[in-house]
C-alpha positions as CSV (number, residue, x, y, z in Angstrom):
1,X,40.8,-49.1,48.9
2,X,39.9,-49.5,52.6
3,X,41.9,-51.9,54.7
4,X,40.5,-55.4,55.4
5,X,39.7,-55.3,59.2
6,X,40.5,-58.3,61.4
7,X,38.8,-58.8,64.5
8,X,37.6,-61.2,67.2
9,X,34.2,-61.3,69.4
10,X,32.7,-58.7,71.5
11,X,34.1,-58.3,75.1
12,X,37.5,-59.5,73.8
13,X,39.8,-61.7,75.8
14,X,43.5,-62.5,75.3
15,X,42.9,-65.0,72.6
16,X,40.7,-62.6,70.6
17,X,43.2,-59.7,70.6
18,X,46.3,-61.8,70.1
19,X,44.5,-63.7,67.1
20,X,43.5,-60.6,65.4
21,X,47.1,-59.1,65.7
22,X,48.7,-62.4,64.6
23,X,46.3,-62.9,61.6
24,X,46.6,-59.4,60.5
25,X,50.5,-59.9,60.4
26,X,50.1,-63.3,58.7
27,X,47.8,-62.2,56.0
28,X,49.9,-59.2,55.2
29,X,53.0,-61.3,54.7
30,X,51.4,-64.4,53.2
31,X,48.9,-62.8,50.7
32,X,49.9,-59.3,50.6
33,X,46.6,-58.2,52.1
34,X,46.2,-54.6,53.4
35,X,44.9,-55.5,56.8
36,X,44.4,-53.9,60.2
37,X,43.8,-55.7,63.5
38,X,41.0,-54.0,65.4
39,X,38.8,-54.9,68.4
40,X,35.3,-54.8,69.4
41,X,35.9,-53.7,72.9
42,X,38.9,-52.5,75.2
43,X,41.3,-55.2,76.5
44,X,40.6,-56.7,79.9
45,X,43.4,-56.5,82.5
46,X,44.9,-59.9,81.7
47,X,45.3,-58.9,78.0
48,X,46.6,-55.4,79.0
49,X,49.4,-57.2,81.0
50,X,50.3,-59.3,78.1
51,X,50.4,-56.3,75.6
52,X,52.5,-54.3,78.1
53,X,55.0,-57.2,78.7
54,X,55.5,-57.7,75.0
55,X,55.3,-53.9,74.2
56,X,52.4,-54.1,71.8
57,X,49.9,-51.4,71.3
58,X,46.1,-52.4,71.7
59,X,44.2,-52.4,68.6
60,X,41.8,-49.6,68.0
61,X,38.2,-50.2,69.2
62,X,35.3,-50.3,66.7
63,X,31.5,-51.3,66.7
64,X,30.9,-51.4,63.2
65,X,33.1,-51.9,59.9
66,X,33.9,-48.9,57.8
67,X,35.3,-51.1,55.1
68,X,34.0,-53.7,52.6
69,X,35.9,-56.9,53.6
70,X,36.5,-58.3,57.2
71,X,38.3,-61.2,58.6
72,X,36.7,-62.9,61.7
73,X,38.9,-64.5,64.3
74,X,37.8,-66.4,67.6
75,X,34.2,-66.4,66.4
76,X,31.7,-66.9,63.8
77,X,28.2,-66.0,65.3
78,X,26.7,-62.8,64.4
79,X,25.5,-61.9,67.8
80,X,29.1,-61.8,69.0
81,X,30.4,-59.8,66.2
82,X,30.3,-56.2,64.6
83,X,26.8,-54.6,64.3
84,X,26.9,-54.4,60.6
85,X,28.1,-57.8,60.0
86,X,25.4,-58.4,57.3
87,X,26.7,-55.4,55.3
88,X,30.1,-56.5,54.8
89,X,31.9,-59.4,53.1
90,X,33.6,-62.0,55.3
91,X,36.7,-63.0,53.5
92,X,38.2,-65.5,56.1
93,X,37.5,-67.0,59.4
94,X,40.0,-68.5,61.9
95,X,38.1,-70.1,64.8
96,X,38.0,-73.1,67.1
97,X,34.3,-72.8,68.3
98,X,31.3,-74.5,66.9
99,X,29.9,-73.0,63.7
100,X,26.7,-71.1,63.3
101,X,27.5,-69.2,60.1
102,X,26.1,-68.7,56.7
103,X,27.5,-66.7,53.7
104,X,26.6,-65.9,50.2
105,X,30.1,-65.8,48.8
106,X,33.0,-68.6,49.1
107,X,35.5,-67.8,52.0
108,X,38.7,-69.1,53.5
109,X,38.0,-71.0,56.7
110,X,40.5,-72.6,59.1
111,X,38.8,-74.1,62.0
112,X,40.2,-76.6,64.2
113,X,38.9,-78.1,67.8
114,X,42.1,-76.9,69.7
115,X,42.3,-74.9,72.8
116,X,43.3,-71.6,71.3
117,X,42.9,-69.7,68.1
118,X,46.6,-68.8,68.5
119,X,47.5,-72.3,68.4
120,X,45.8,-72.7,65.0
121,X,47.6,-69.6,63.8
122,X,51.0,-70.8,65.1
123,X,50.7,-73.8,62.7
124,X,49.5,-71.4,60.0
125,X,52.7,-69.5,60.3
126,X,54.8,-72.5,60.6
127,X,53.3,-74.5,57.7
128,X,53.7,-71.3,55.4
129,X,57.1,-70.6,56.5
130,X,56.2,-67.1,57.7
131,X,58.3,-65.8,60.5
132,X,56.6,-64.8,63.7
133,X,58.1,-61.6,65.4
134,X,59.2,-62.3,69.0
135,X,56.6,-59.7,70.4
136,X,53.7,-61.3,68.5
137,X,54.8,-64.8,69.4
138,X,54.6,-63.8,73.1
139,X,51.2,-62.5,72.7
140,X,50.2,-65.7,71.0
141,X,51.8,-67.7,73.9
142,X,49.7,-65.5,76.3
143,X,46.6,-66.5,74.4
144,X,47.3,-70.2,74.5
145,X,47.9,-69.9,78.3
146,X,44.8,-67.9,78.8
147,X,42.4,-70.1,76.9
148,X,43.7,-73.4,78.2
149,X,44.4,-72.0,81.8
150,X,48.1,-73.0,81.6
151,X,47.3,-76.3,79.7
152,X,44.9,-77.4,82.6
153,X,41.7,-76.8,80.7
154,X,39.8,-79.9,79.2
155,X,39.9,-78.0,75.9
156,X,43.8,-78.5,75.9
157,X,45.2,-80.4,73.1
158,X,48.7,-81.9,72.3
159,X,48.8,-79.0,69.6
160,X,48.4,-76.4,72.3
161,X,51.1,-77.8,74.3
162,X,53.6,-77.9,71.2
163,X,52.4,-74.4,70.4
164,X,53.0,-72.9,73.6
165,X,56.5,-74.4,74.0
166,X,57.7,-73.3,70.5
167,X,56.0,-69.9,70.8
168,X,57.6,-69.3,74.2
169,X,61.1,-70.2,72.7
170,X,60.5,-67.7,69.9
171,X,59.3,-64.9,72.4
172,X,62.3,-65.7,74.7
173,X,60.1,-66.8,77.5
174,X,62.4,-68.8,79.6
175,X,59.7,-69.9,82.1
176,X,56.3,-69.8,80.4
177,X,54.6,-71.4,83.6
178,X,55.8,-68.6,86.1
179,X,54.8,-65.9,83.3
180,X,51.5,-67.9,82.9
181,X,50.6,-67.6,86.4
182,X,51.4,-63.9,86.7
183,X,49.3,-63.4,83.5
184,X,46.3,-65.2,84.9
185,X,46.5,-63.6,88.3
186,X,46.6,-60.1,86.4
187,X,43.0,-60.9,85.3
188,X,41.7,-61.8,88.7
189,X,42.0,-58.6,90.5
190,X,38.3,-57.8,90.5
191,X,38.2,-55.3,93.3
192,X,38.3,-52.2,90.9
193,X,35.5,-53.6,88.7
194,X,31.9,-52.7,89.1
195,X,29.3,-55.3,89.2
196,X,28.3,-54.5,85.6
197,X,32.0,-54.7,84.4
198,X,32.2,-58.2,86.1
199,X,29.3,-59.6,84.3
200,X,30.1,-58.0,80.9
201,X,33.8,-58.5,80.9
202,X,33.7,-61.9,79.4
203,X,30.2,-62.6,78.2
204,X,28.7,-64.1,75.1
205,X,25.1,-64.5,73.9
206,X,23.6,-67.6,72.5
207,X,20.4,-68.6,70.7
208,X,19.4,-71.9,72.4
209,X,16.1,-73.3,70.8
210,X,14.6,-69.9,71.0
211,X,16.1,-68.9,74.6
212,X,18.2,-65.9,74.4
213,X,21.0,-67.1,76.7
214,X,23.8,-65.0,78.0
215,X,26.8,-66.6,79.6
216,X,29.4,-64.5,81.4
217,X,32.7,-65.8,83.1
218,X,35.1,-64.4,85.4
219,X,38.3,-65.9,86.7
220,X,39.4,-65.6,90.3
221,X,41.6,-67.2,92.9
222,X,38.6,-67.0,95.5
223,X,35.0,-67.7,94.5
224,X,33.7,-66.7,97.8
225,X,35.1,-63.1,97.3
226,X,33.1,-62.9,94.3
227,X,30.0,-64.4,95.8
228,X,30.2,-62.0,98.5
229,X,29.0,-59.4,95.7
230,X,26.1,-61.6,94.7
231,X,23.4,-59.1,95.5
232,X,24.9,-56.4,93.3
233,X,25.8,-58.9,90.5
234,X,22.3,-60.0,90.4
235,X,21.0,-56.3,90.2
236,X,23.5,-55.7,87.3
237,X,22.2,-58.9,85.5
238,X,18.5,-58.0,86.0
239,X,19.3,-54.3,84.8
240,X,20.5,-55.9,81.3
241,X,17.1,-57.5,80.6
242,X,18.4,-61.0,79.3
243,X,15.9,-64.0,79.3
244,X,18.5,-66.3,80.8
245,X,21.9,-65.3,82.4
246,X,24.4,-67.6,83.7
247,X,27.5,-66.0,85.4
248,X,30.2,-68.5,85.8
249,X,32.9,-67.8,88.5
250,X,35.9,-69.9,88.1
251,X,38.7,-70.6,90.4
252,X,41.8,-70.8,88.1
253,X,44.1,-72.4,90.9
254,X,41.8,-75.4,91.9
255,X,39.9,-75.8,88.5
256,X,36.5,-75.5,89.9
257,X,33.5,-73.2,89.3
258,X,30.2,-71.9,90.8
259,X,27.6,-70.1,88.8
260,X,24.9,-67.5,89.5
261,X,21.7,-68.1,87.3
262,X,18.8,-65.7,86.8
263,X,16.0,-66.8,84.6
264,X,12.9,-68.9,84.4
265,X,14.5,-72.3,83.6
266,X,15.8,-73.6,86.9
267,X,14.7,-77.2,86.1
268,X,16.7,-77.2,82.9
269,X,19.7,-75.6,84.5
270,X,19.7,-78.1,87.2
271,X,19.4,-81.0,84.6
272,X,21.9,-79.7,82.4
273,X,24.7,-79.8,85.0
274,X,23.2,-82.6,87.4
275,X,23.3,-80.2,90.3
276,X,21.0,-78.1,92.6
277,X,20.4,-74.4,92.5
278,X,20.6,-73.0,96.0
279,X,20.0,-69.0,96.4
280,X,20.5,-68.9,92.6
281,X,23.9,-70.3,92.9
282,X,24.8,-73.8,91.3
283,X,28.1,-75.8,92.3
284,X,30.1,-76.7,89.1
285,X,33.0,-78.9,90.3
286,X,35.8,-79.3,87.8
287,X,34.2,-76.9,85.2
288,X,36.5,-74.3,83.8
289,X,35.6,-74.2,80.2
290,X,32.6,-72.3,78.9
291,X,32.9,-73.7,75.4
292,X,33.5,-77.3,76.3
293,X,31.8,-77.8,79.9
294,X,29.1,-75.1,79.9
295,X,27.6,-74.3,76.5
296,X,27.2,-78.0,75.2
297,X,25.1,-79.3,78.3
298,X,22.8,-76.3,77.9
299,X,22.3,-76.6,74.3
300,X,21.7,-80.3,74.8
301,X,19.2,-79.5,77.4
302,X,17.3,-76.7,75.5
């Protein structure tokens, strides 16, 4: 019988990769499932840093599942998942996003409005008395750091703070703040990335009242450095043919963002964020979270 594949969303981030690996380990030890953590894309530089630091191999990359059963982590929308999701059975979901999922069979769902799926999984391990290996705990701590921007994001909850502290202790991270800053900075070296790689590196698609909306995000320590590449970024966006594309550029040190928007809904974008577009750029002070500060106002507007 084929393994049950465990995977997160396309264009995987650190929480996606860490959660797939952690969930696979949890299900093997808790329910004796024959699982394999896989990915729907290659790890980004931040995730590579974490995998290397904790001496873990990156999961193999797939685009469709060659098995009957799958487990979804860090997503539940078909547009963000494998190409043949409709042809397999979803056995379980671990997620912290809004739900847009329907299924014909019962399944196991653990969903909480916490900053990271890794936080949810930490408490699943703890509550079921399953030991977390030190290297997986370190990767899970990295996921919490990544998704909460070192506990500075508005998505951060008390559960995330507890999880990060205790996962760091298991992993032997004496100073998670220093490690966390190194981790986040590892993901901000954009000089070697093409414009297409920038917009696709952390991008998700959403259906907003019939609008096919694509939202990409990149972290940096200097927004102006990214905006200096605006012409090339806009050409890359146009080449992909999305109806609406919002590319959010986030300063992880100062917790602010600006975004490049291409589409035909300028008025709606300005209304959603109560700001003006100038040369296709909109200022988003205090915005760092796509999930909590970008997607909800857009969905409300559309």
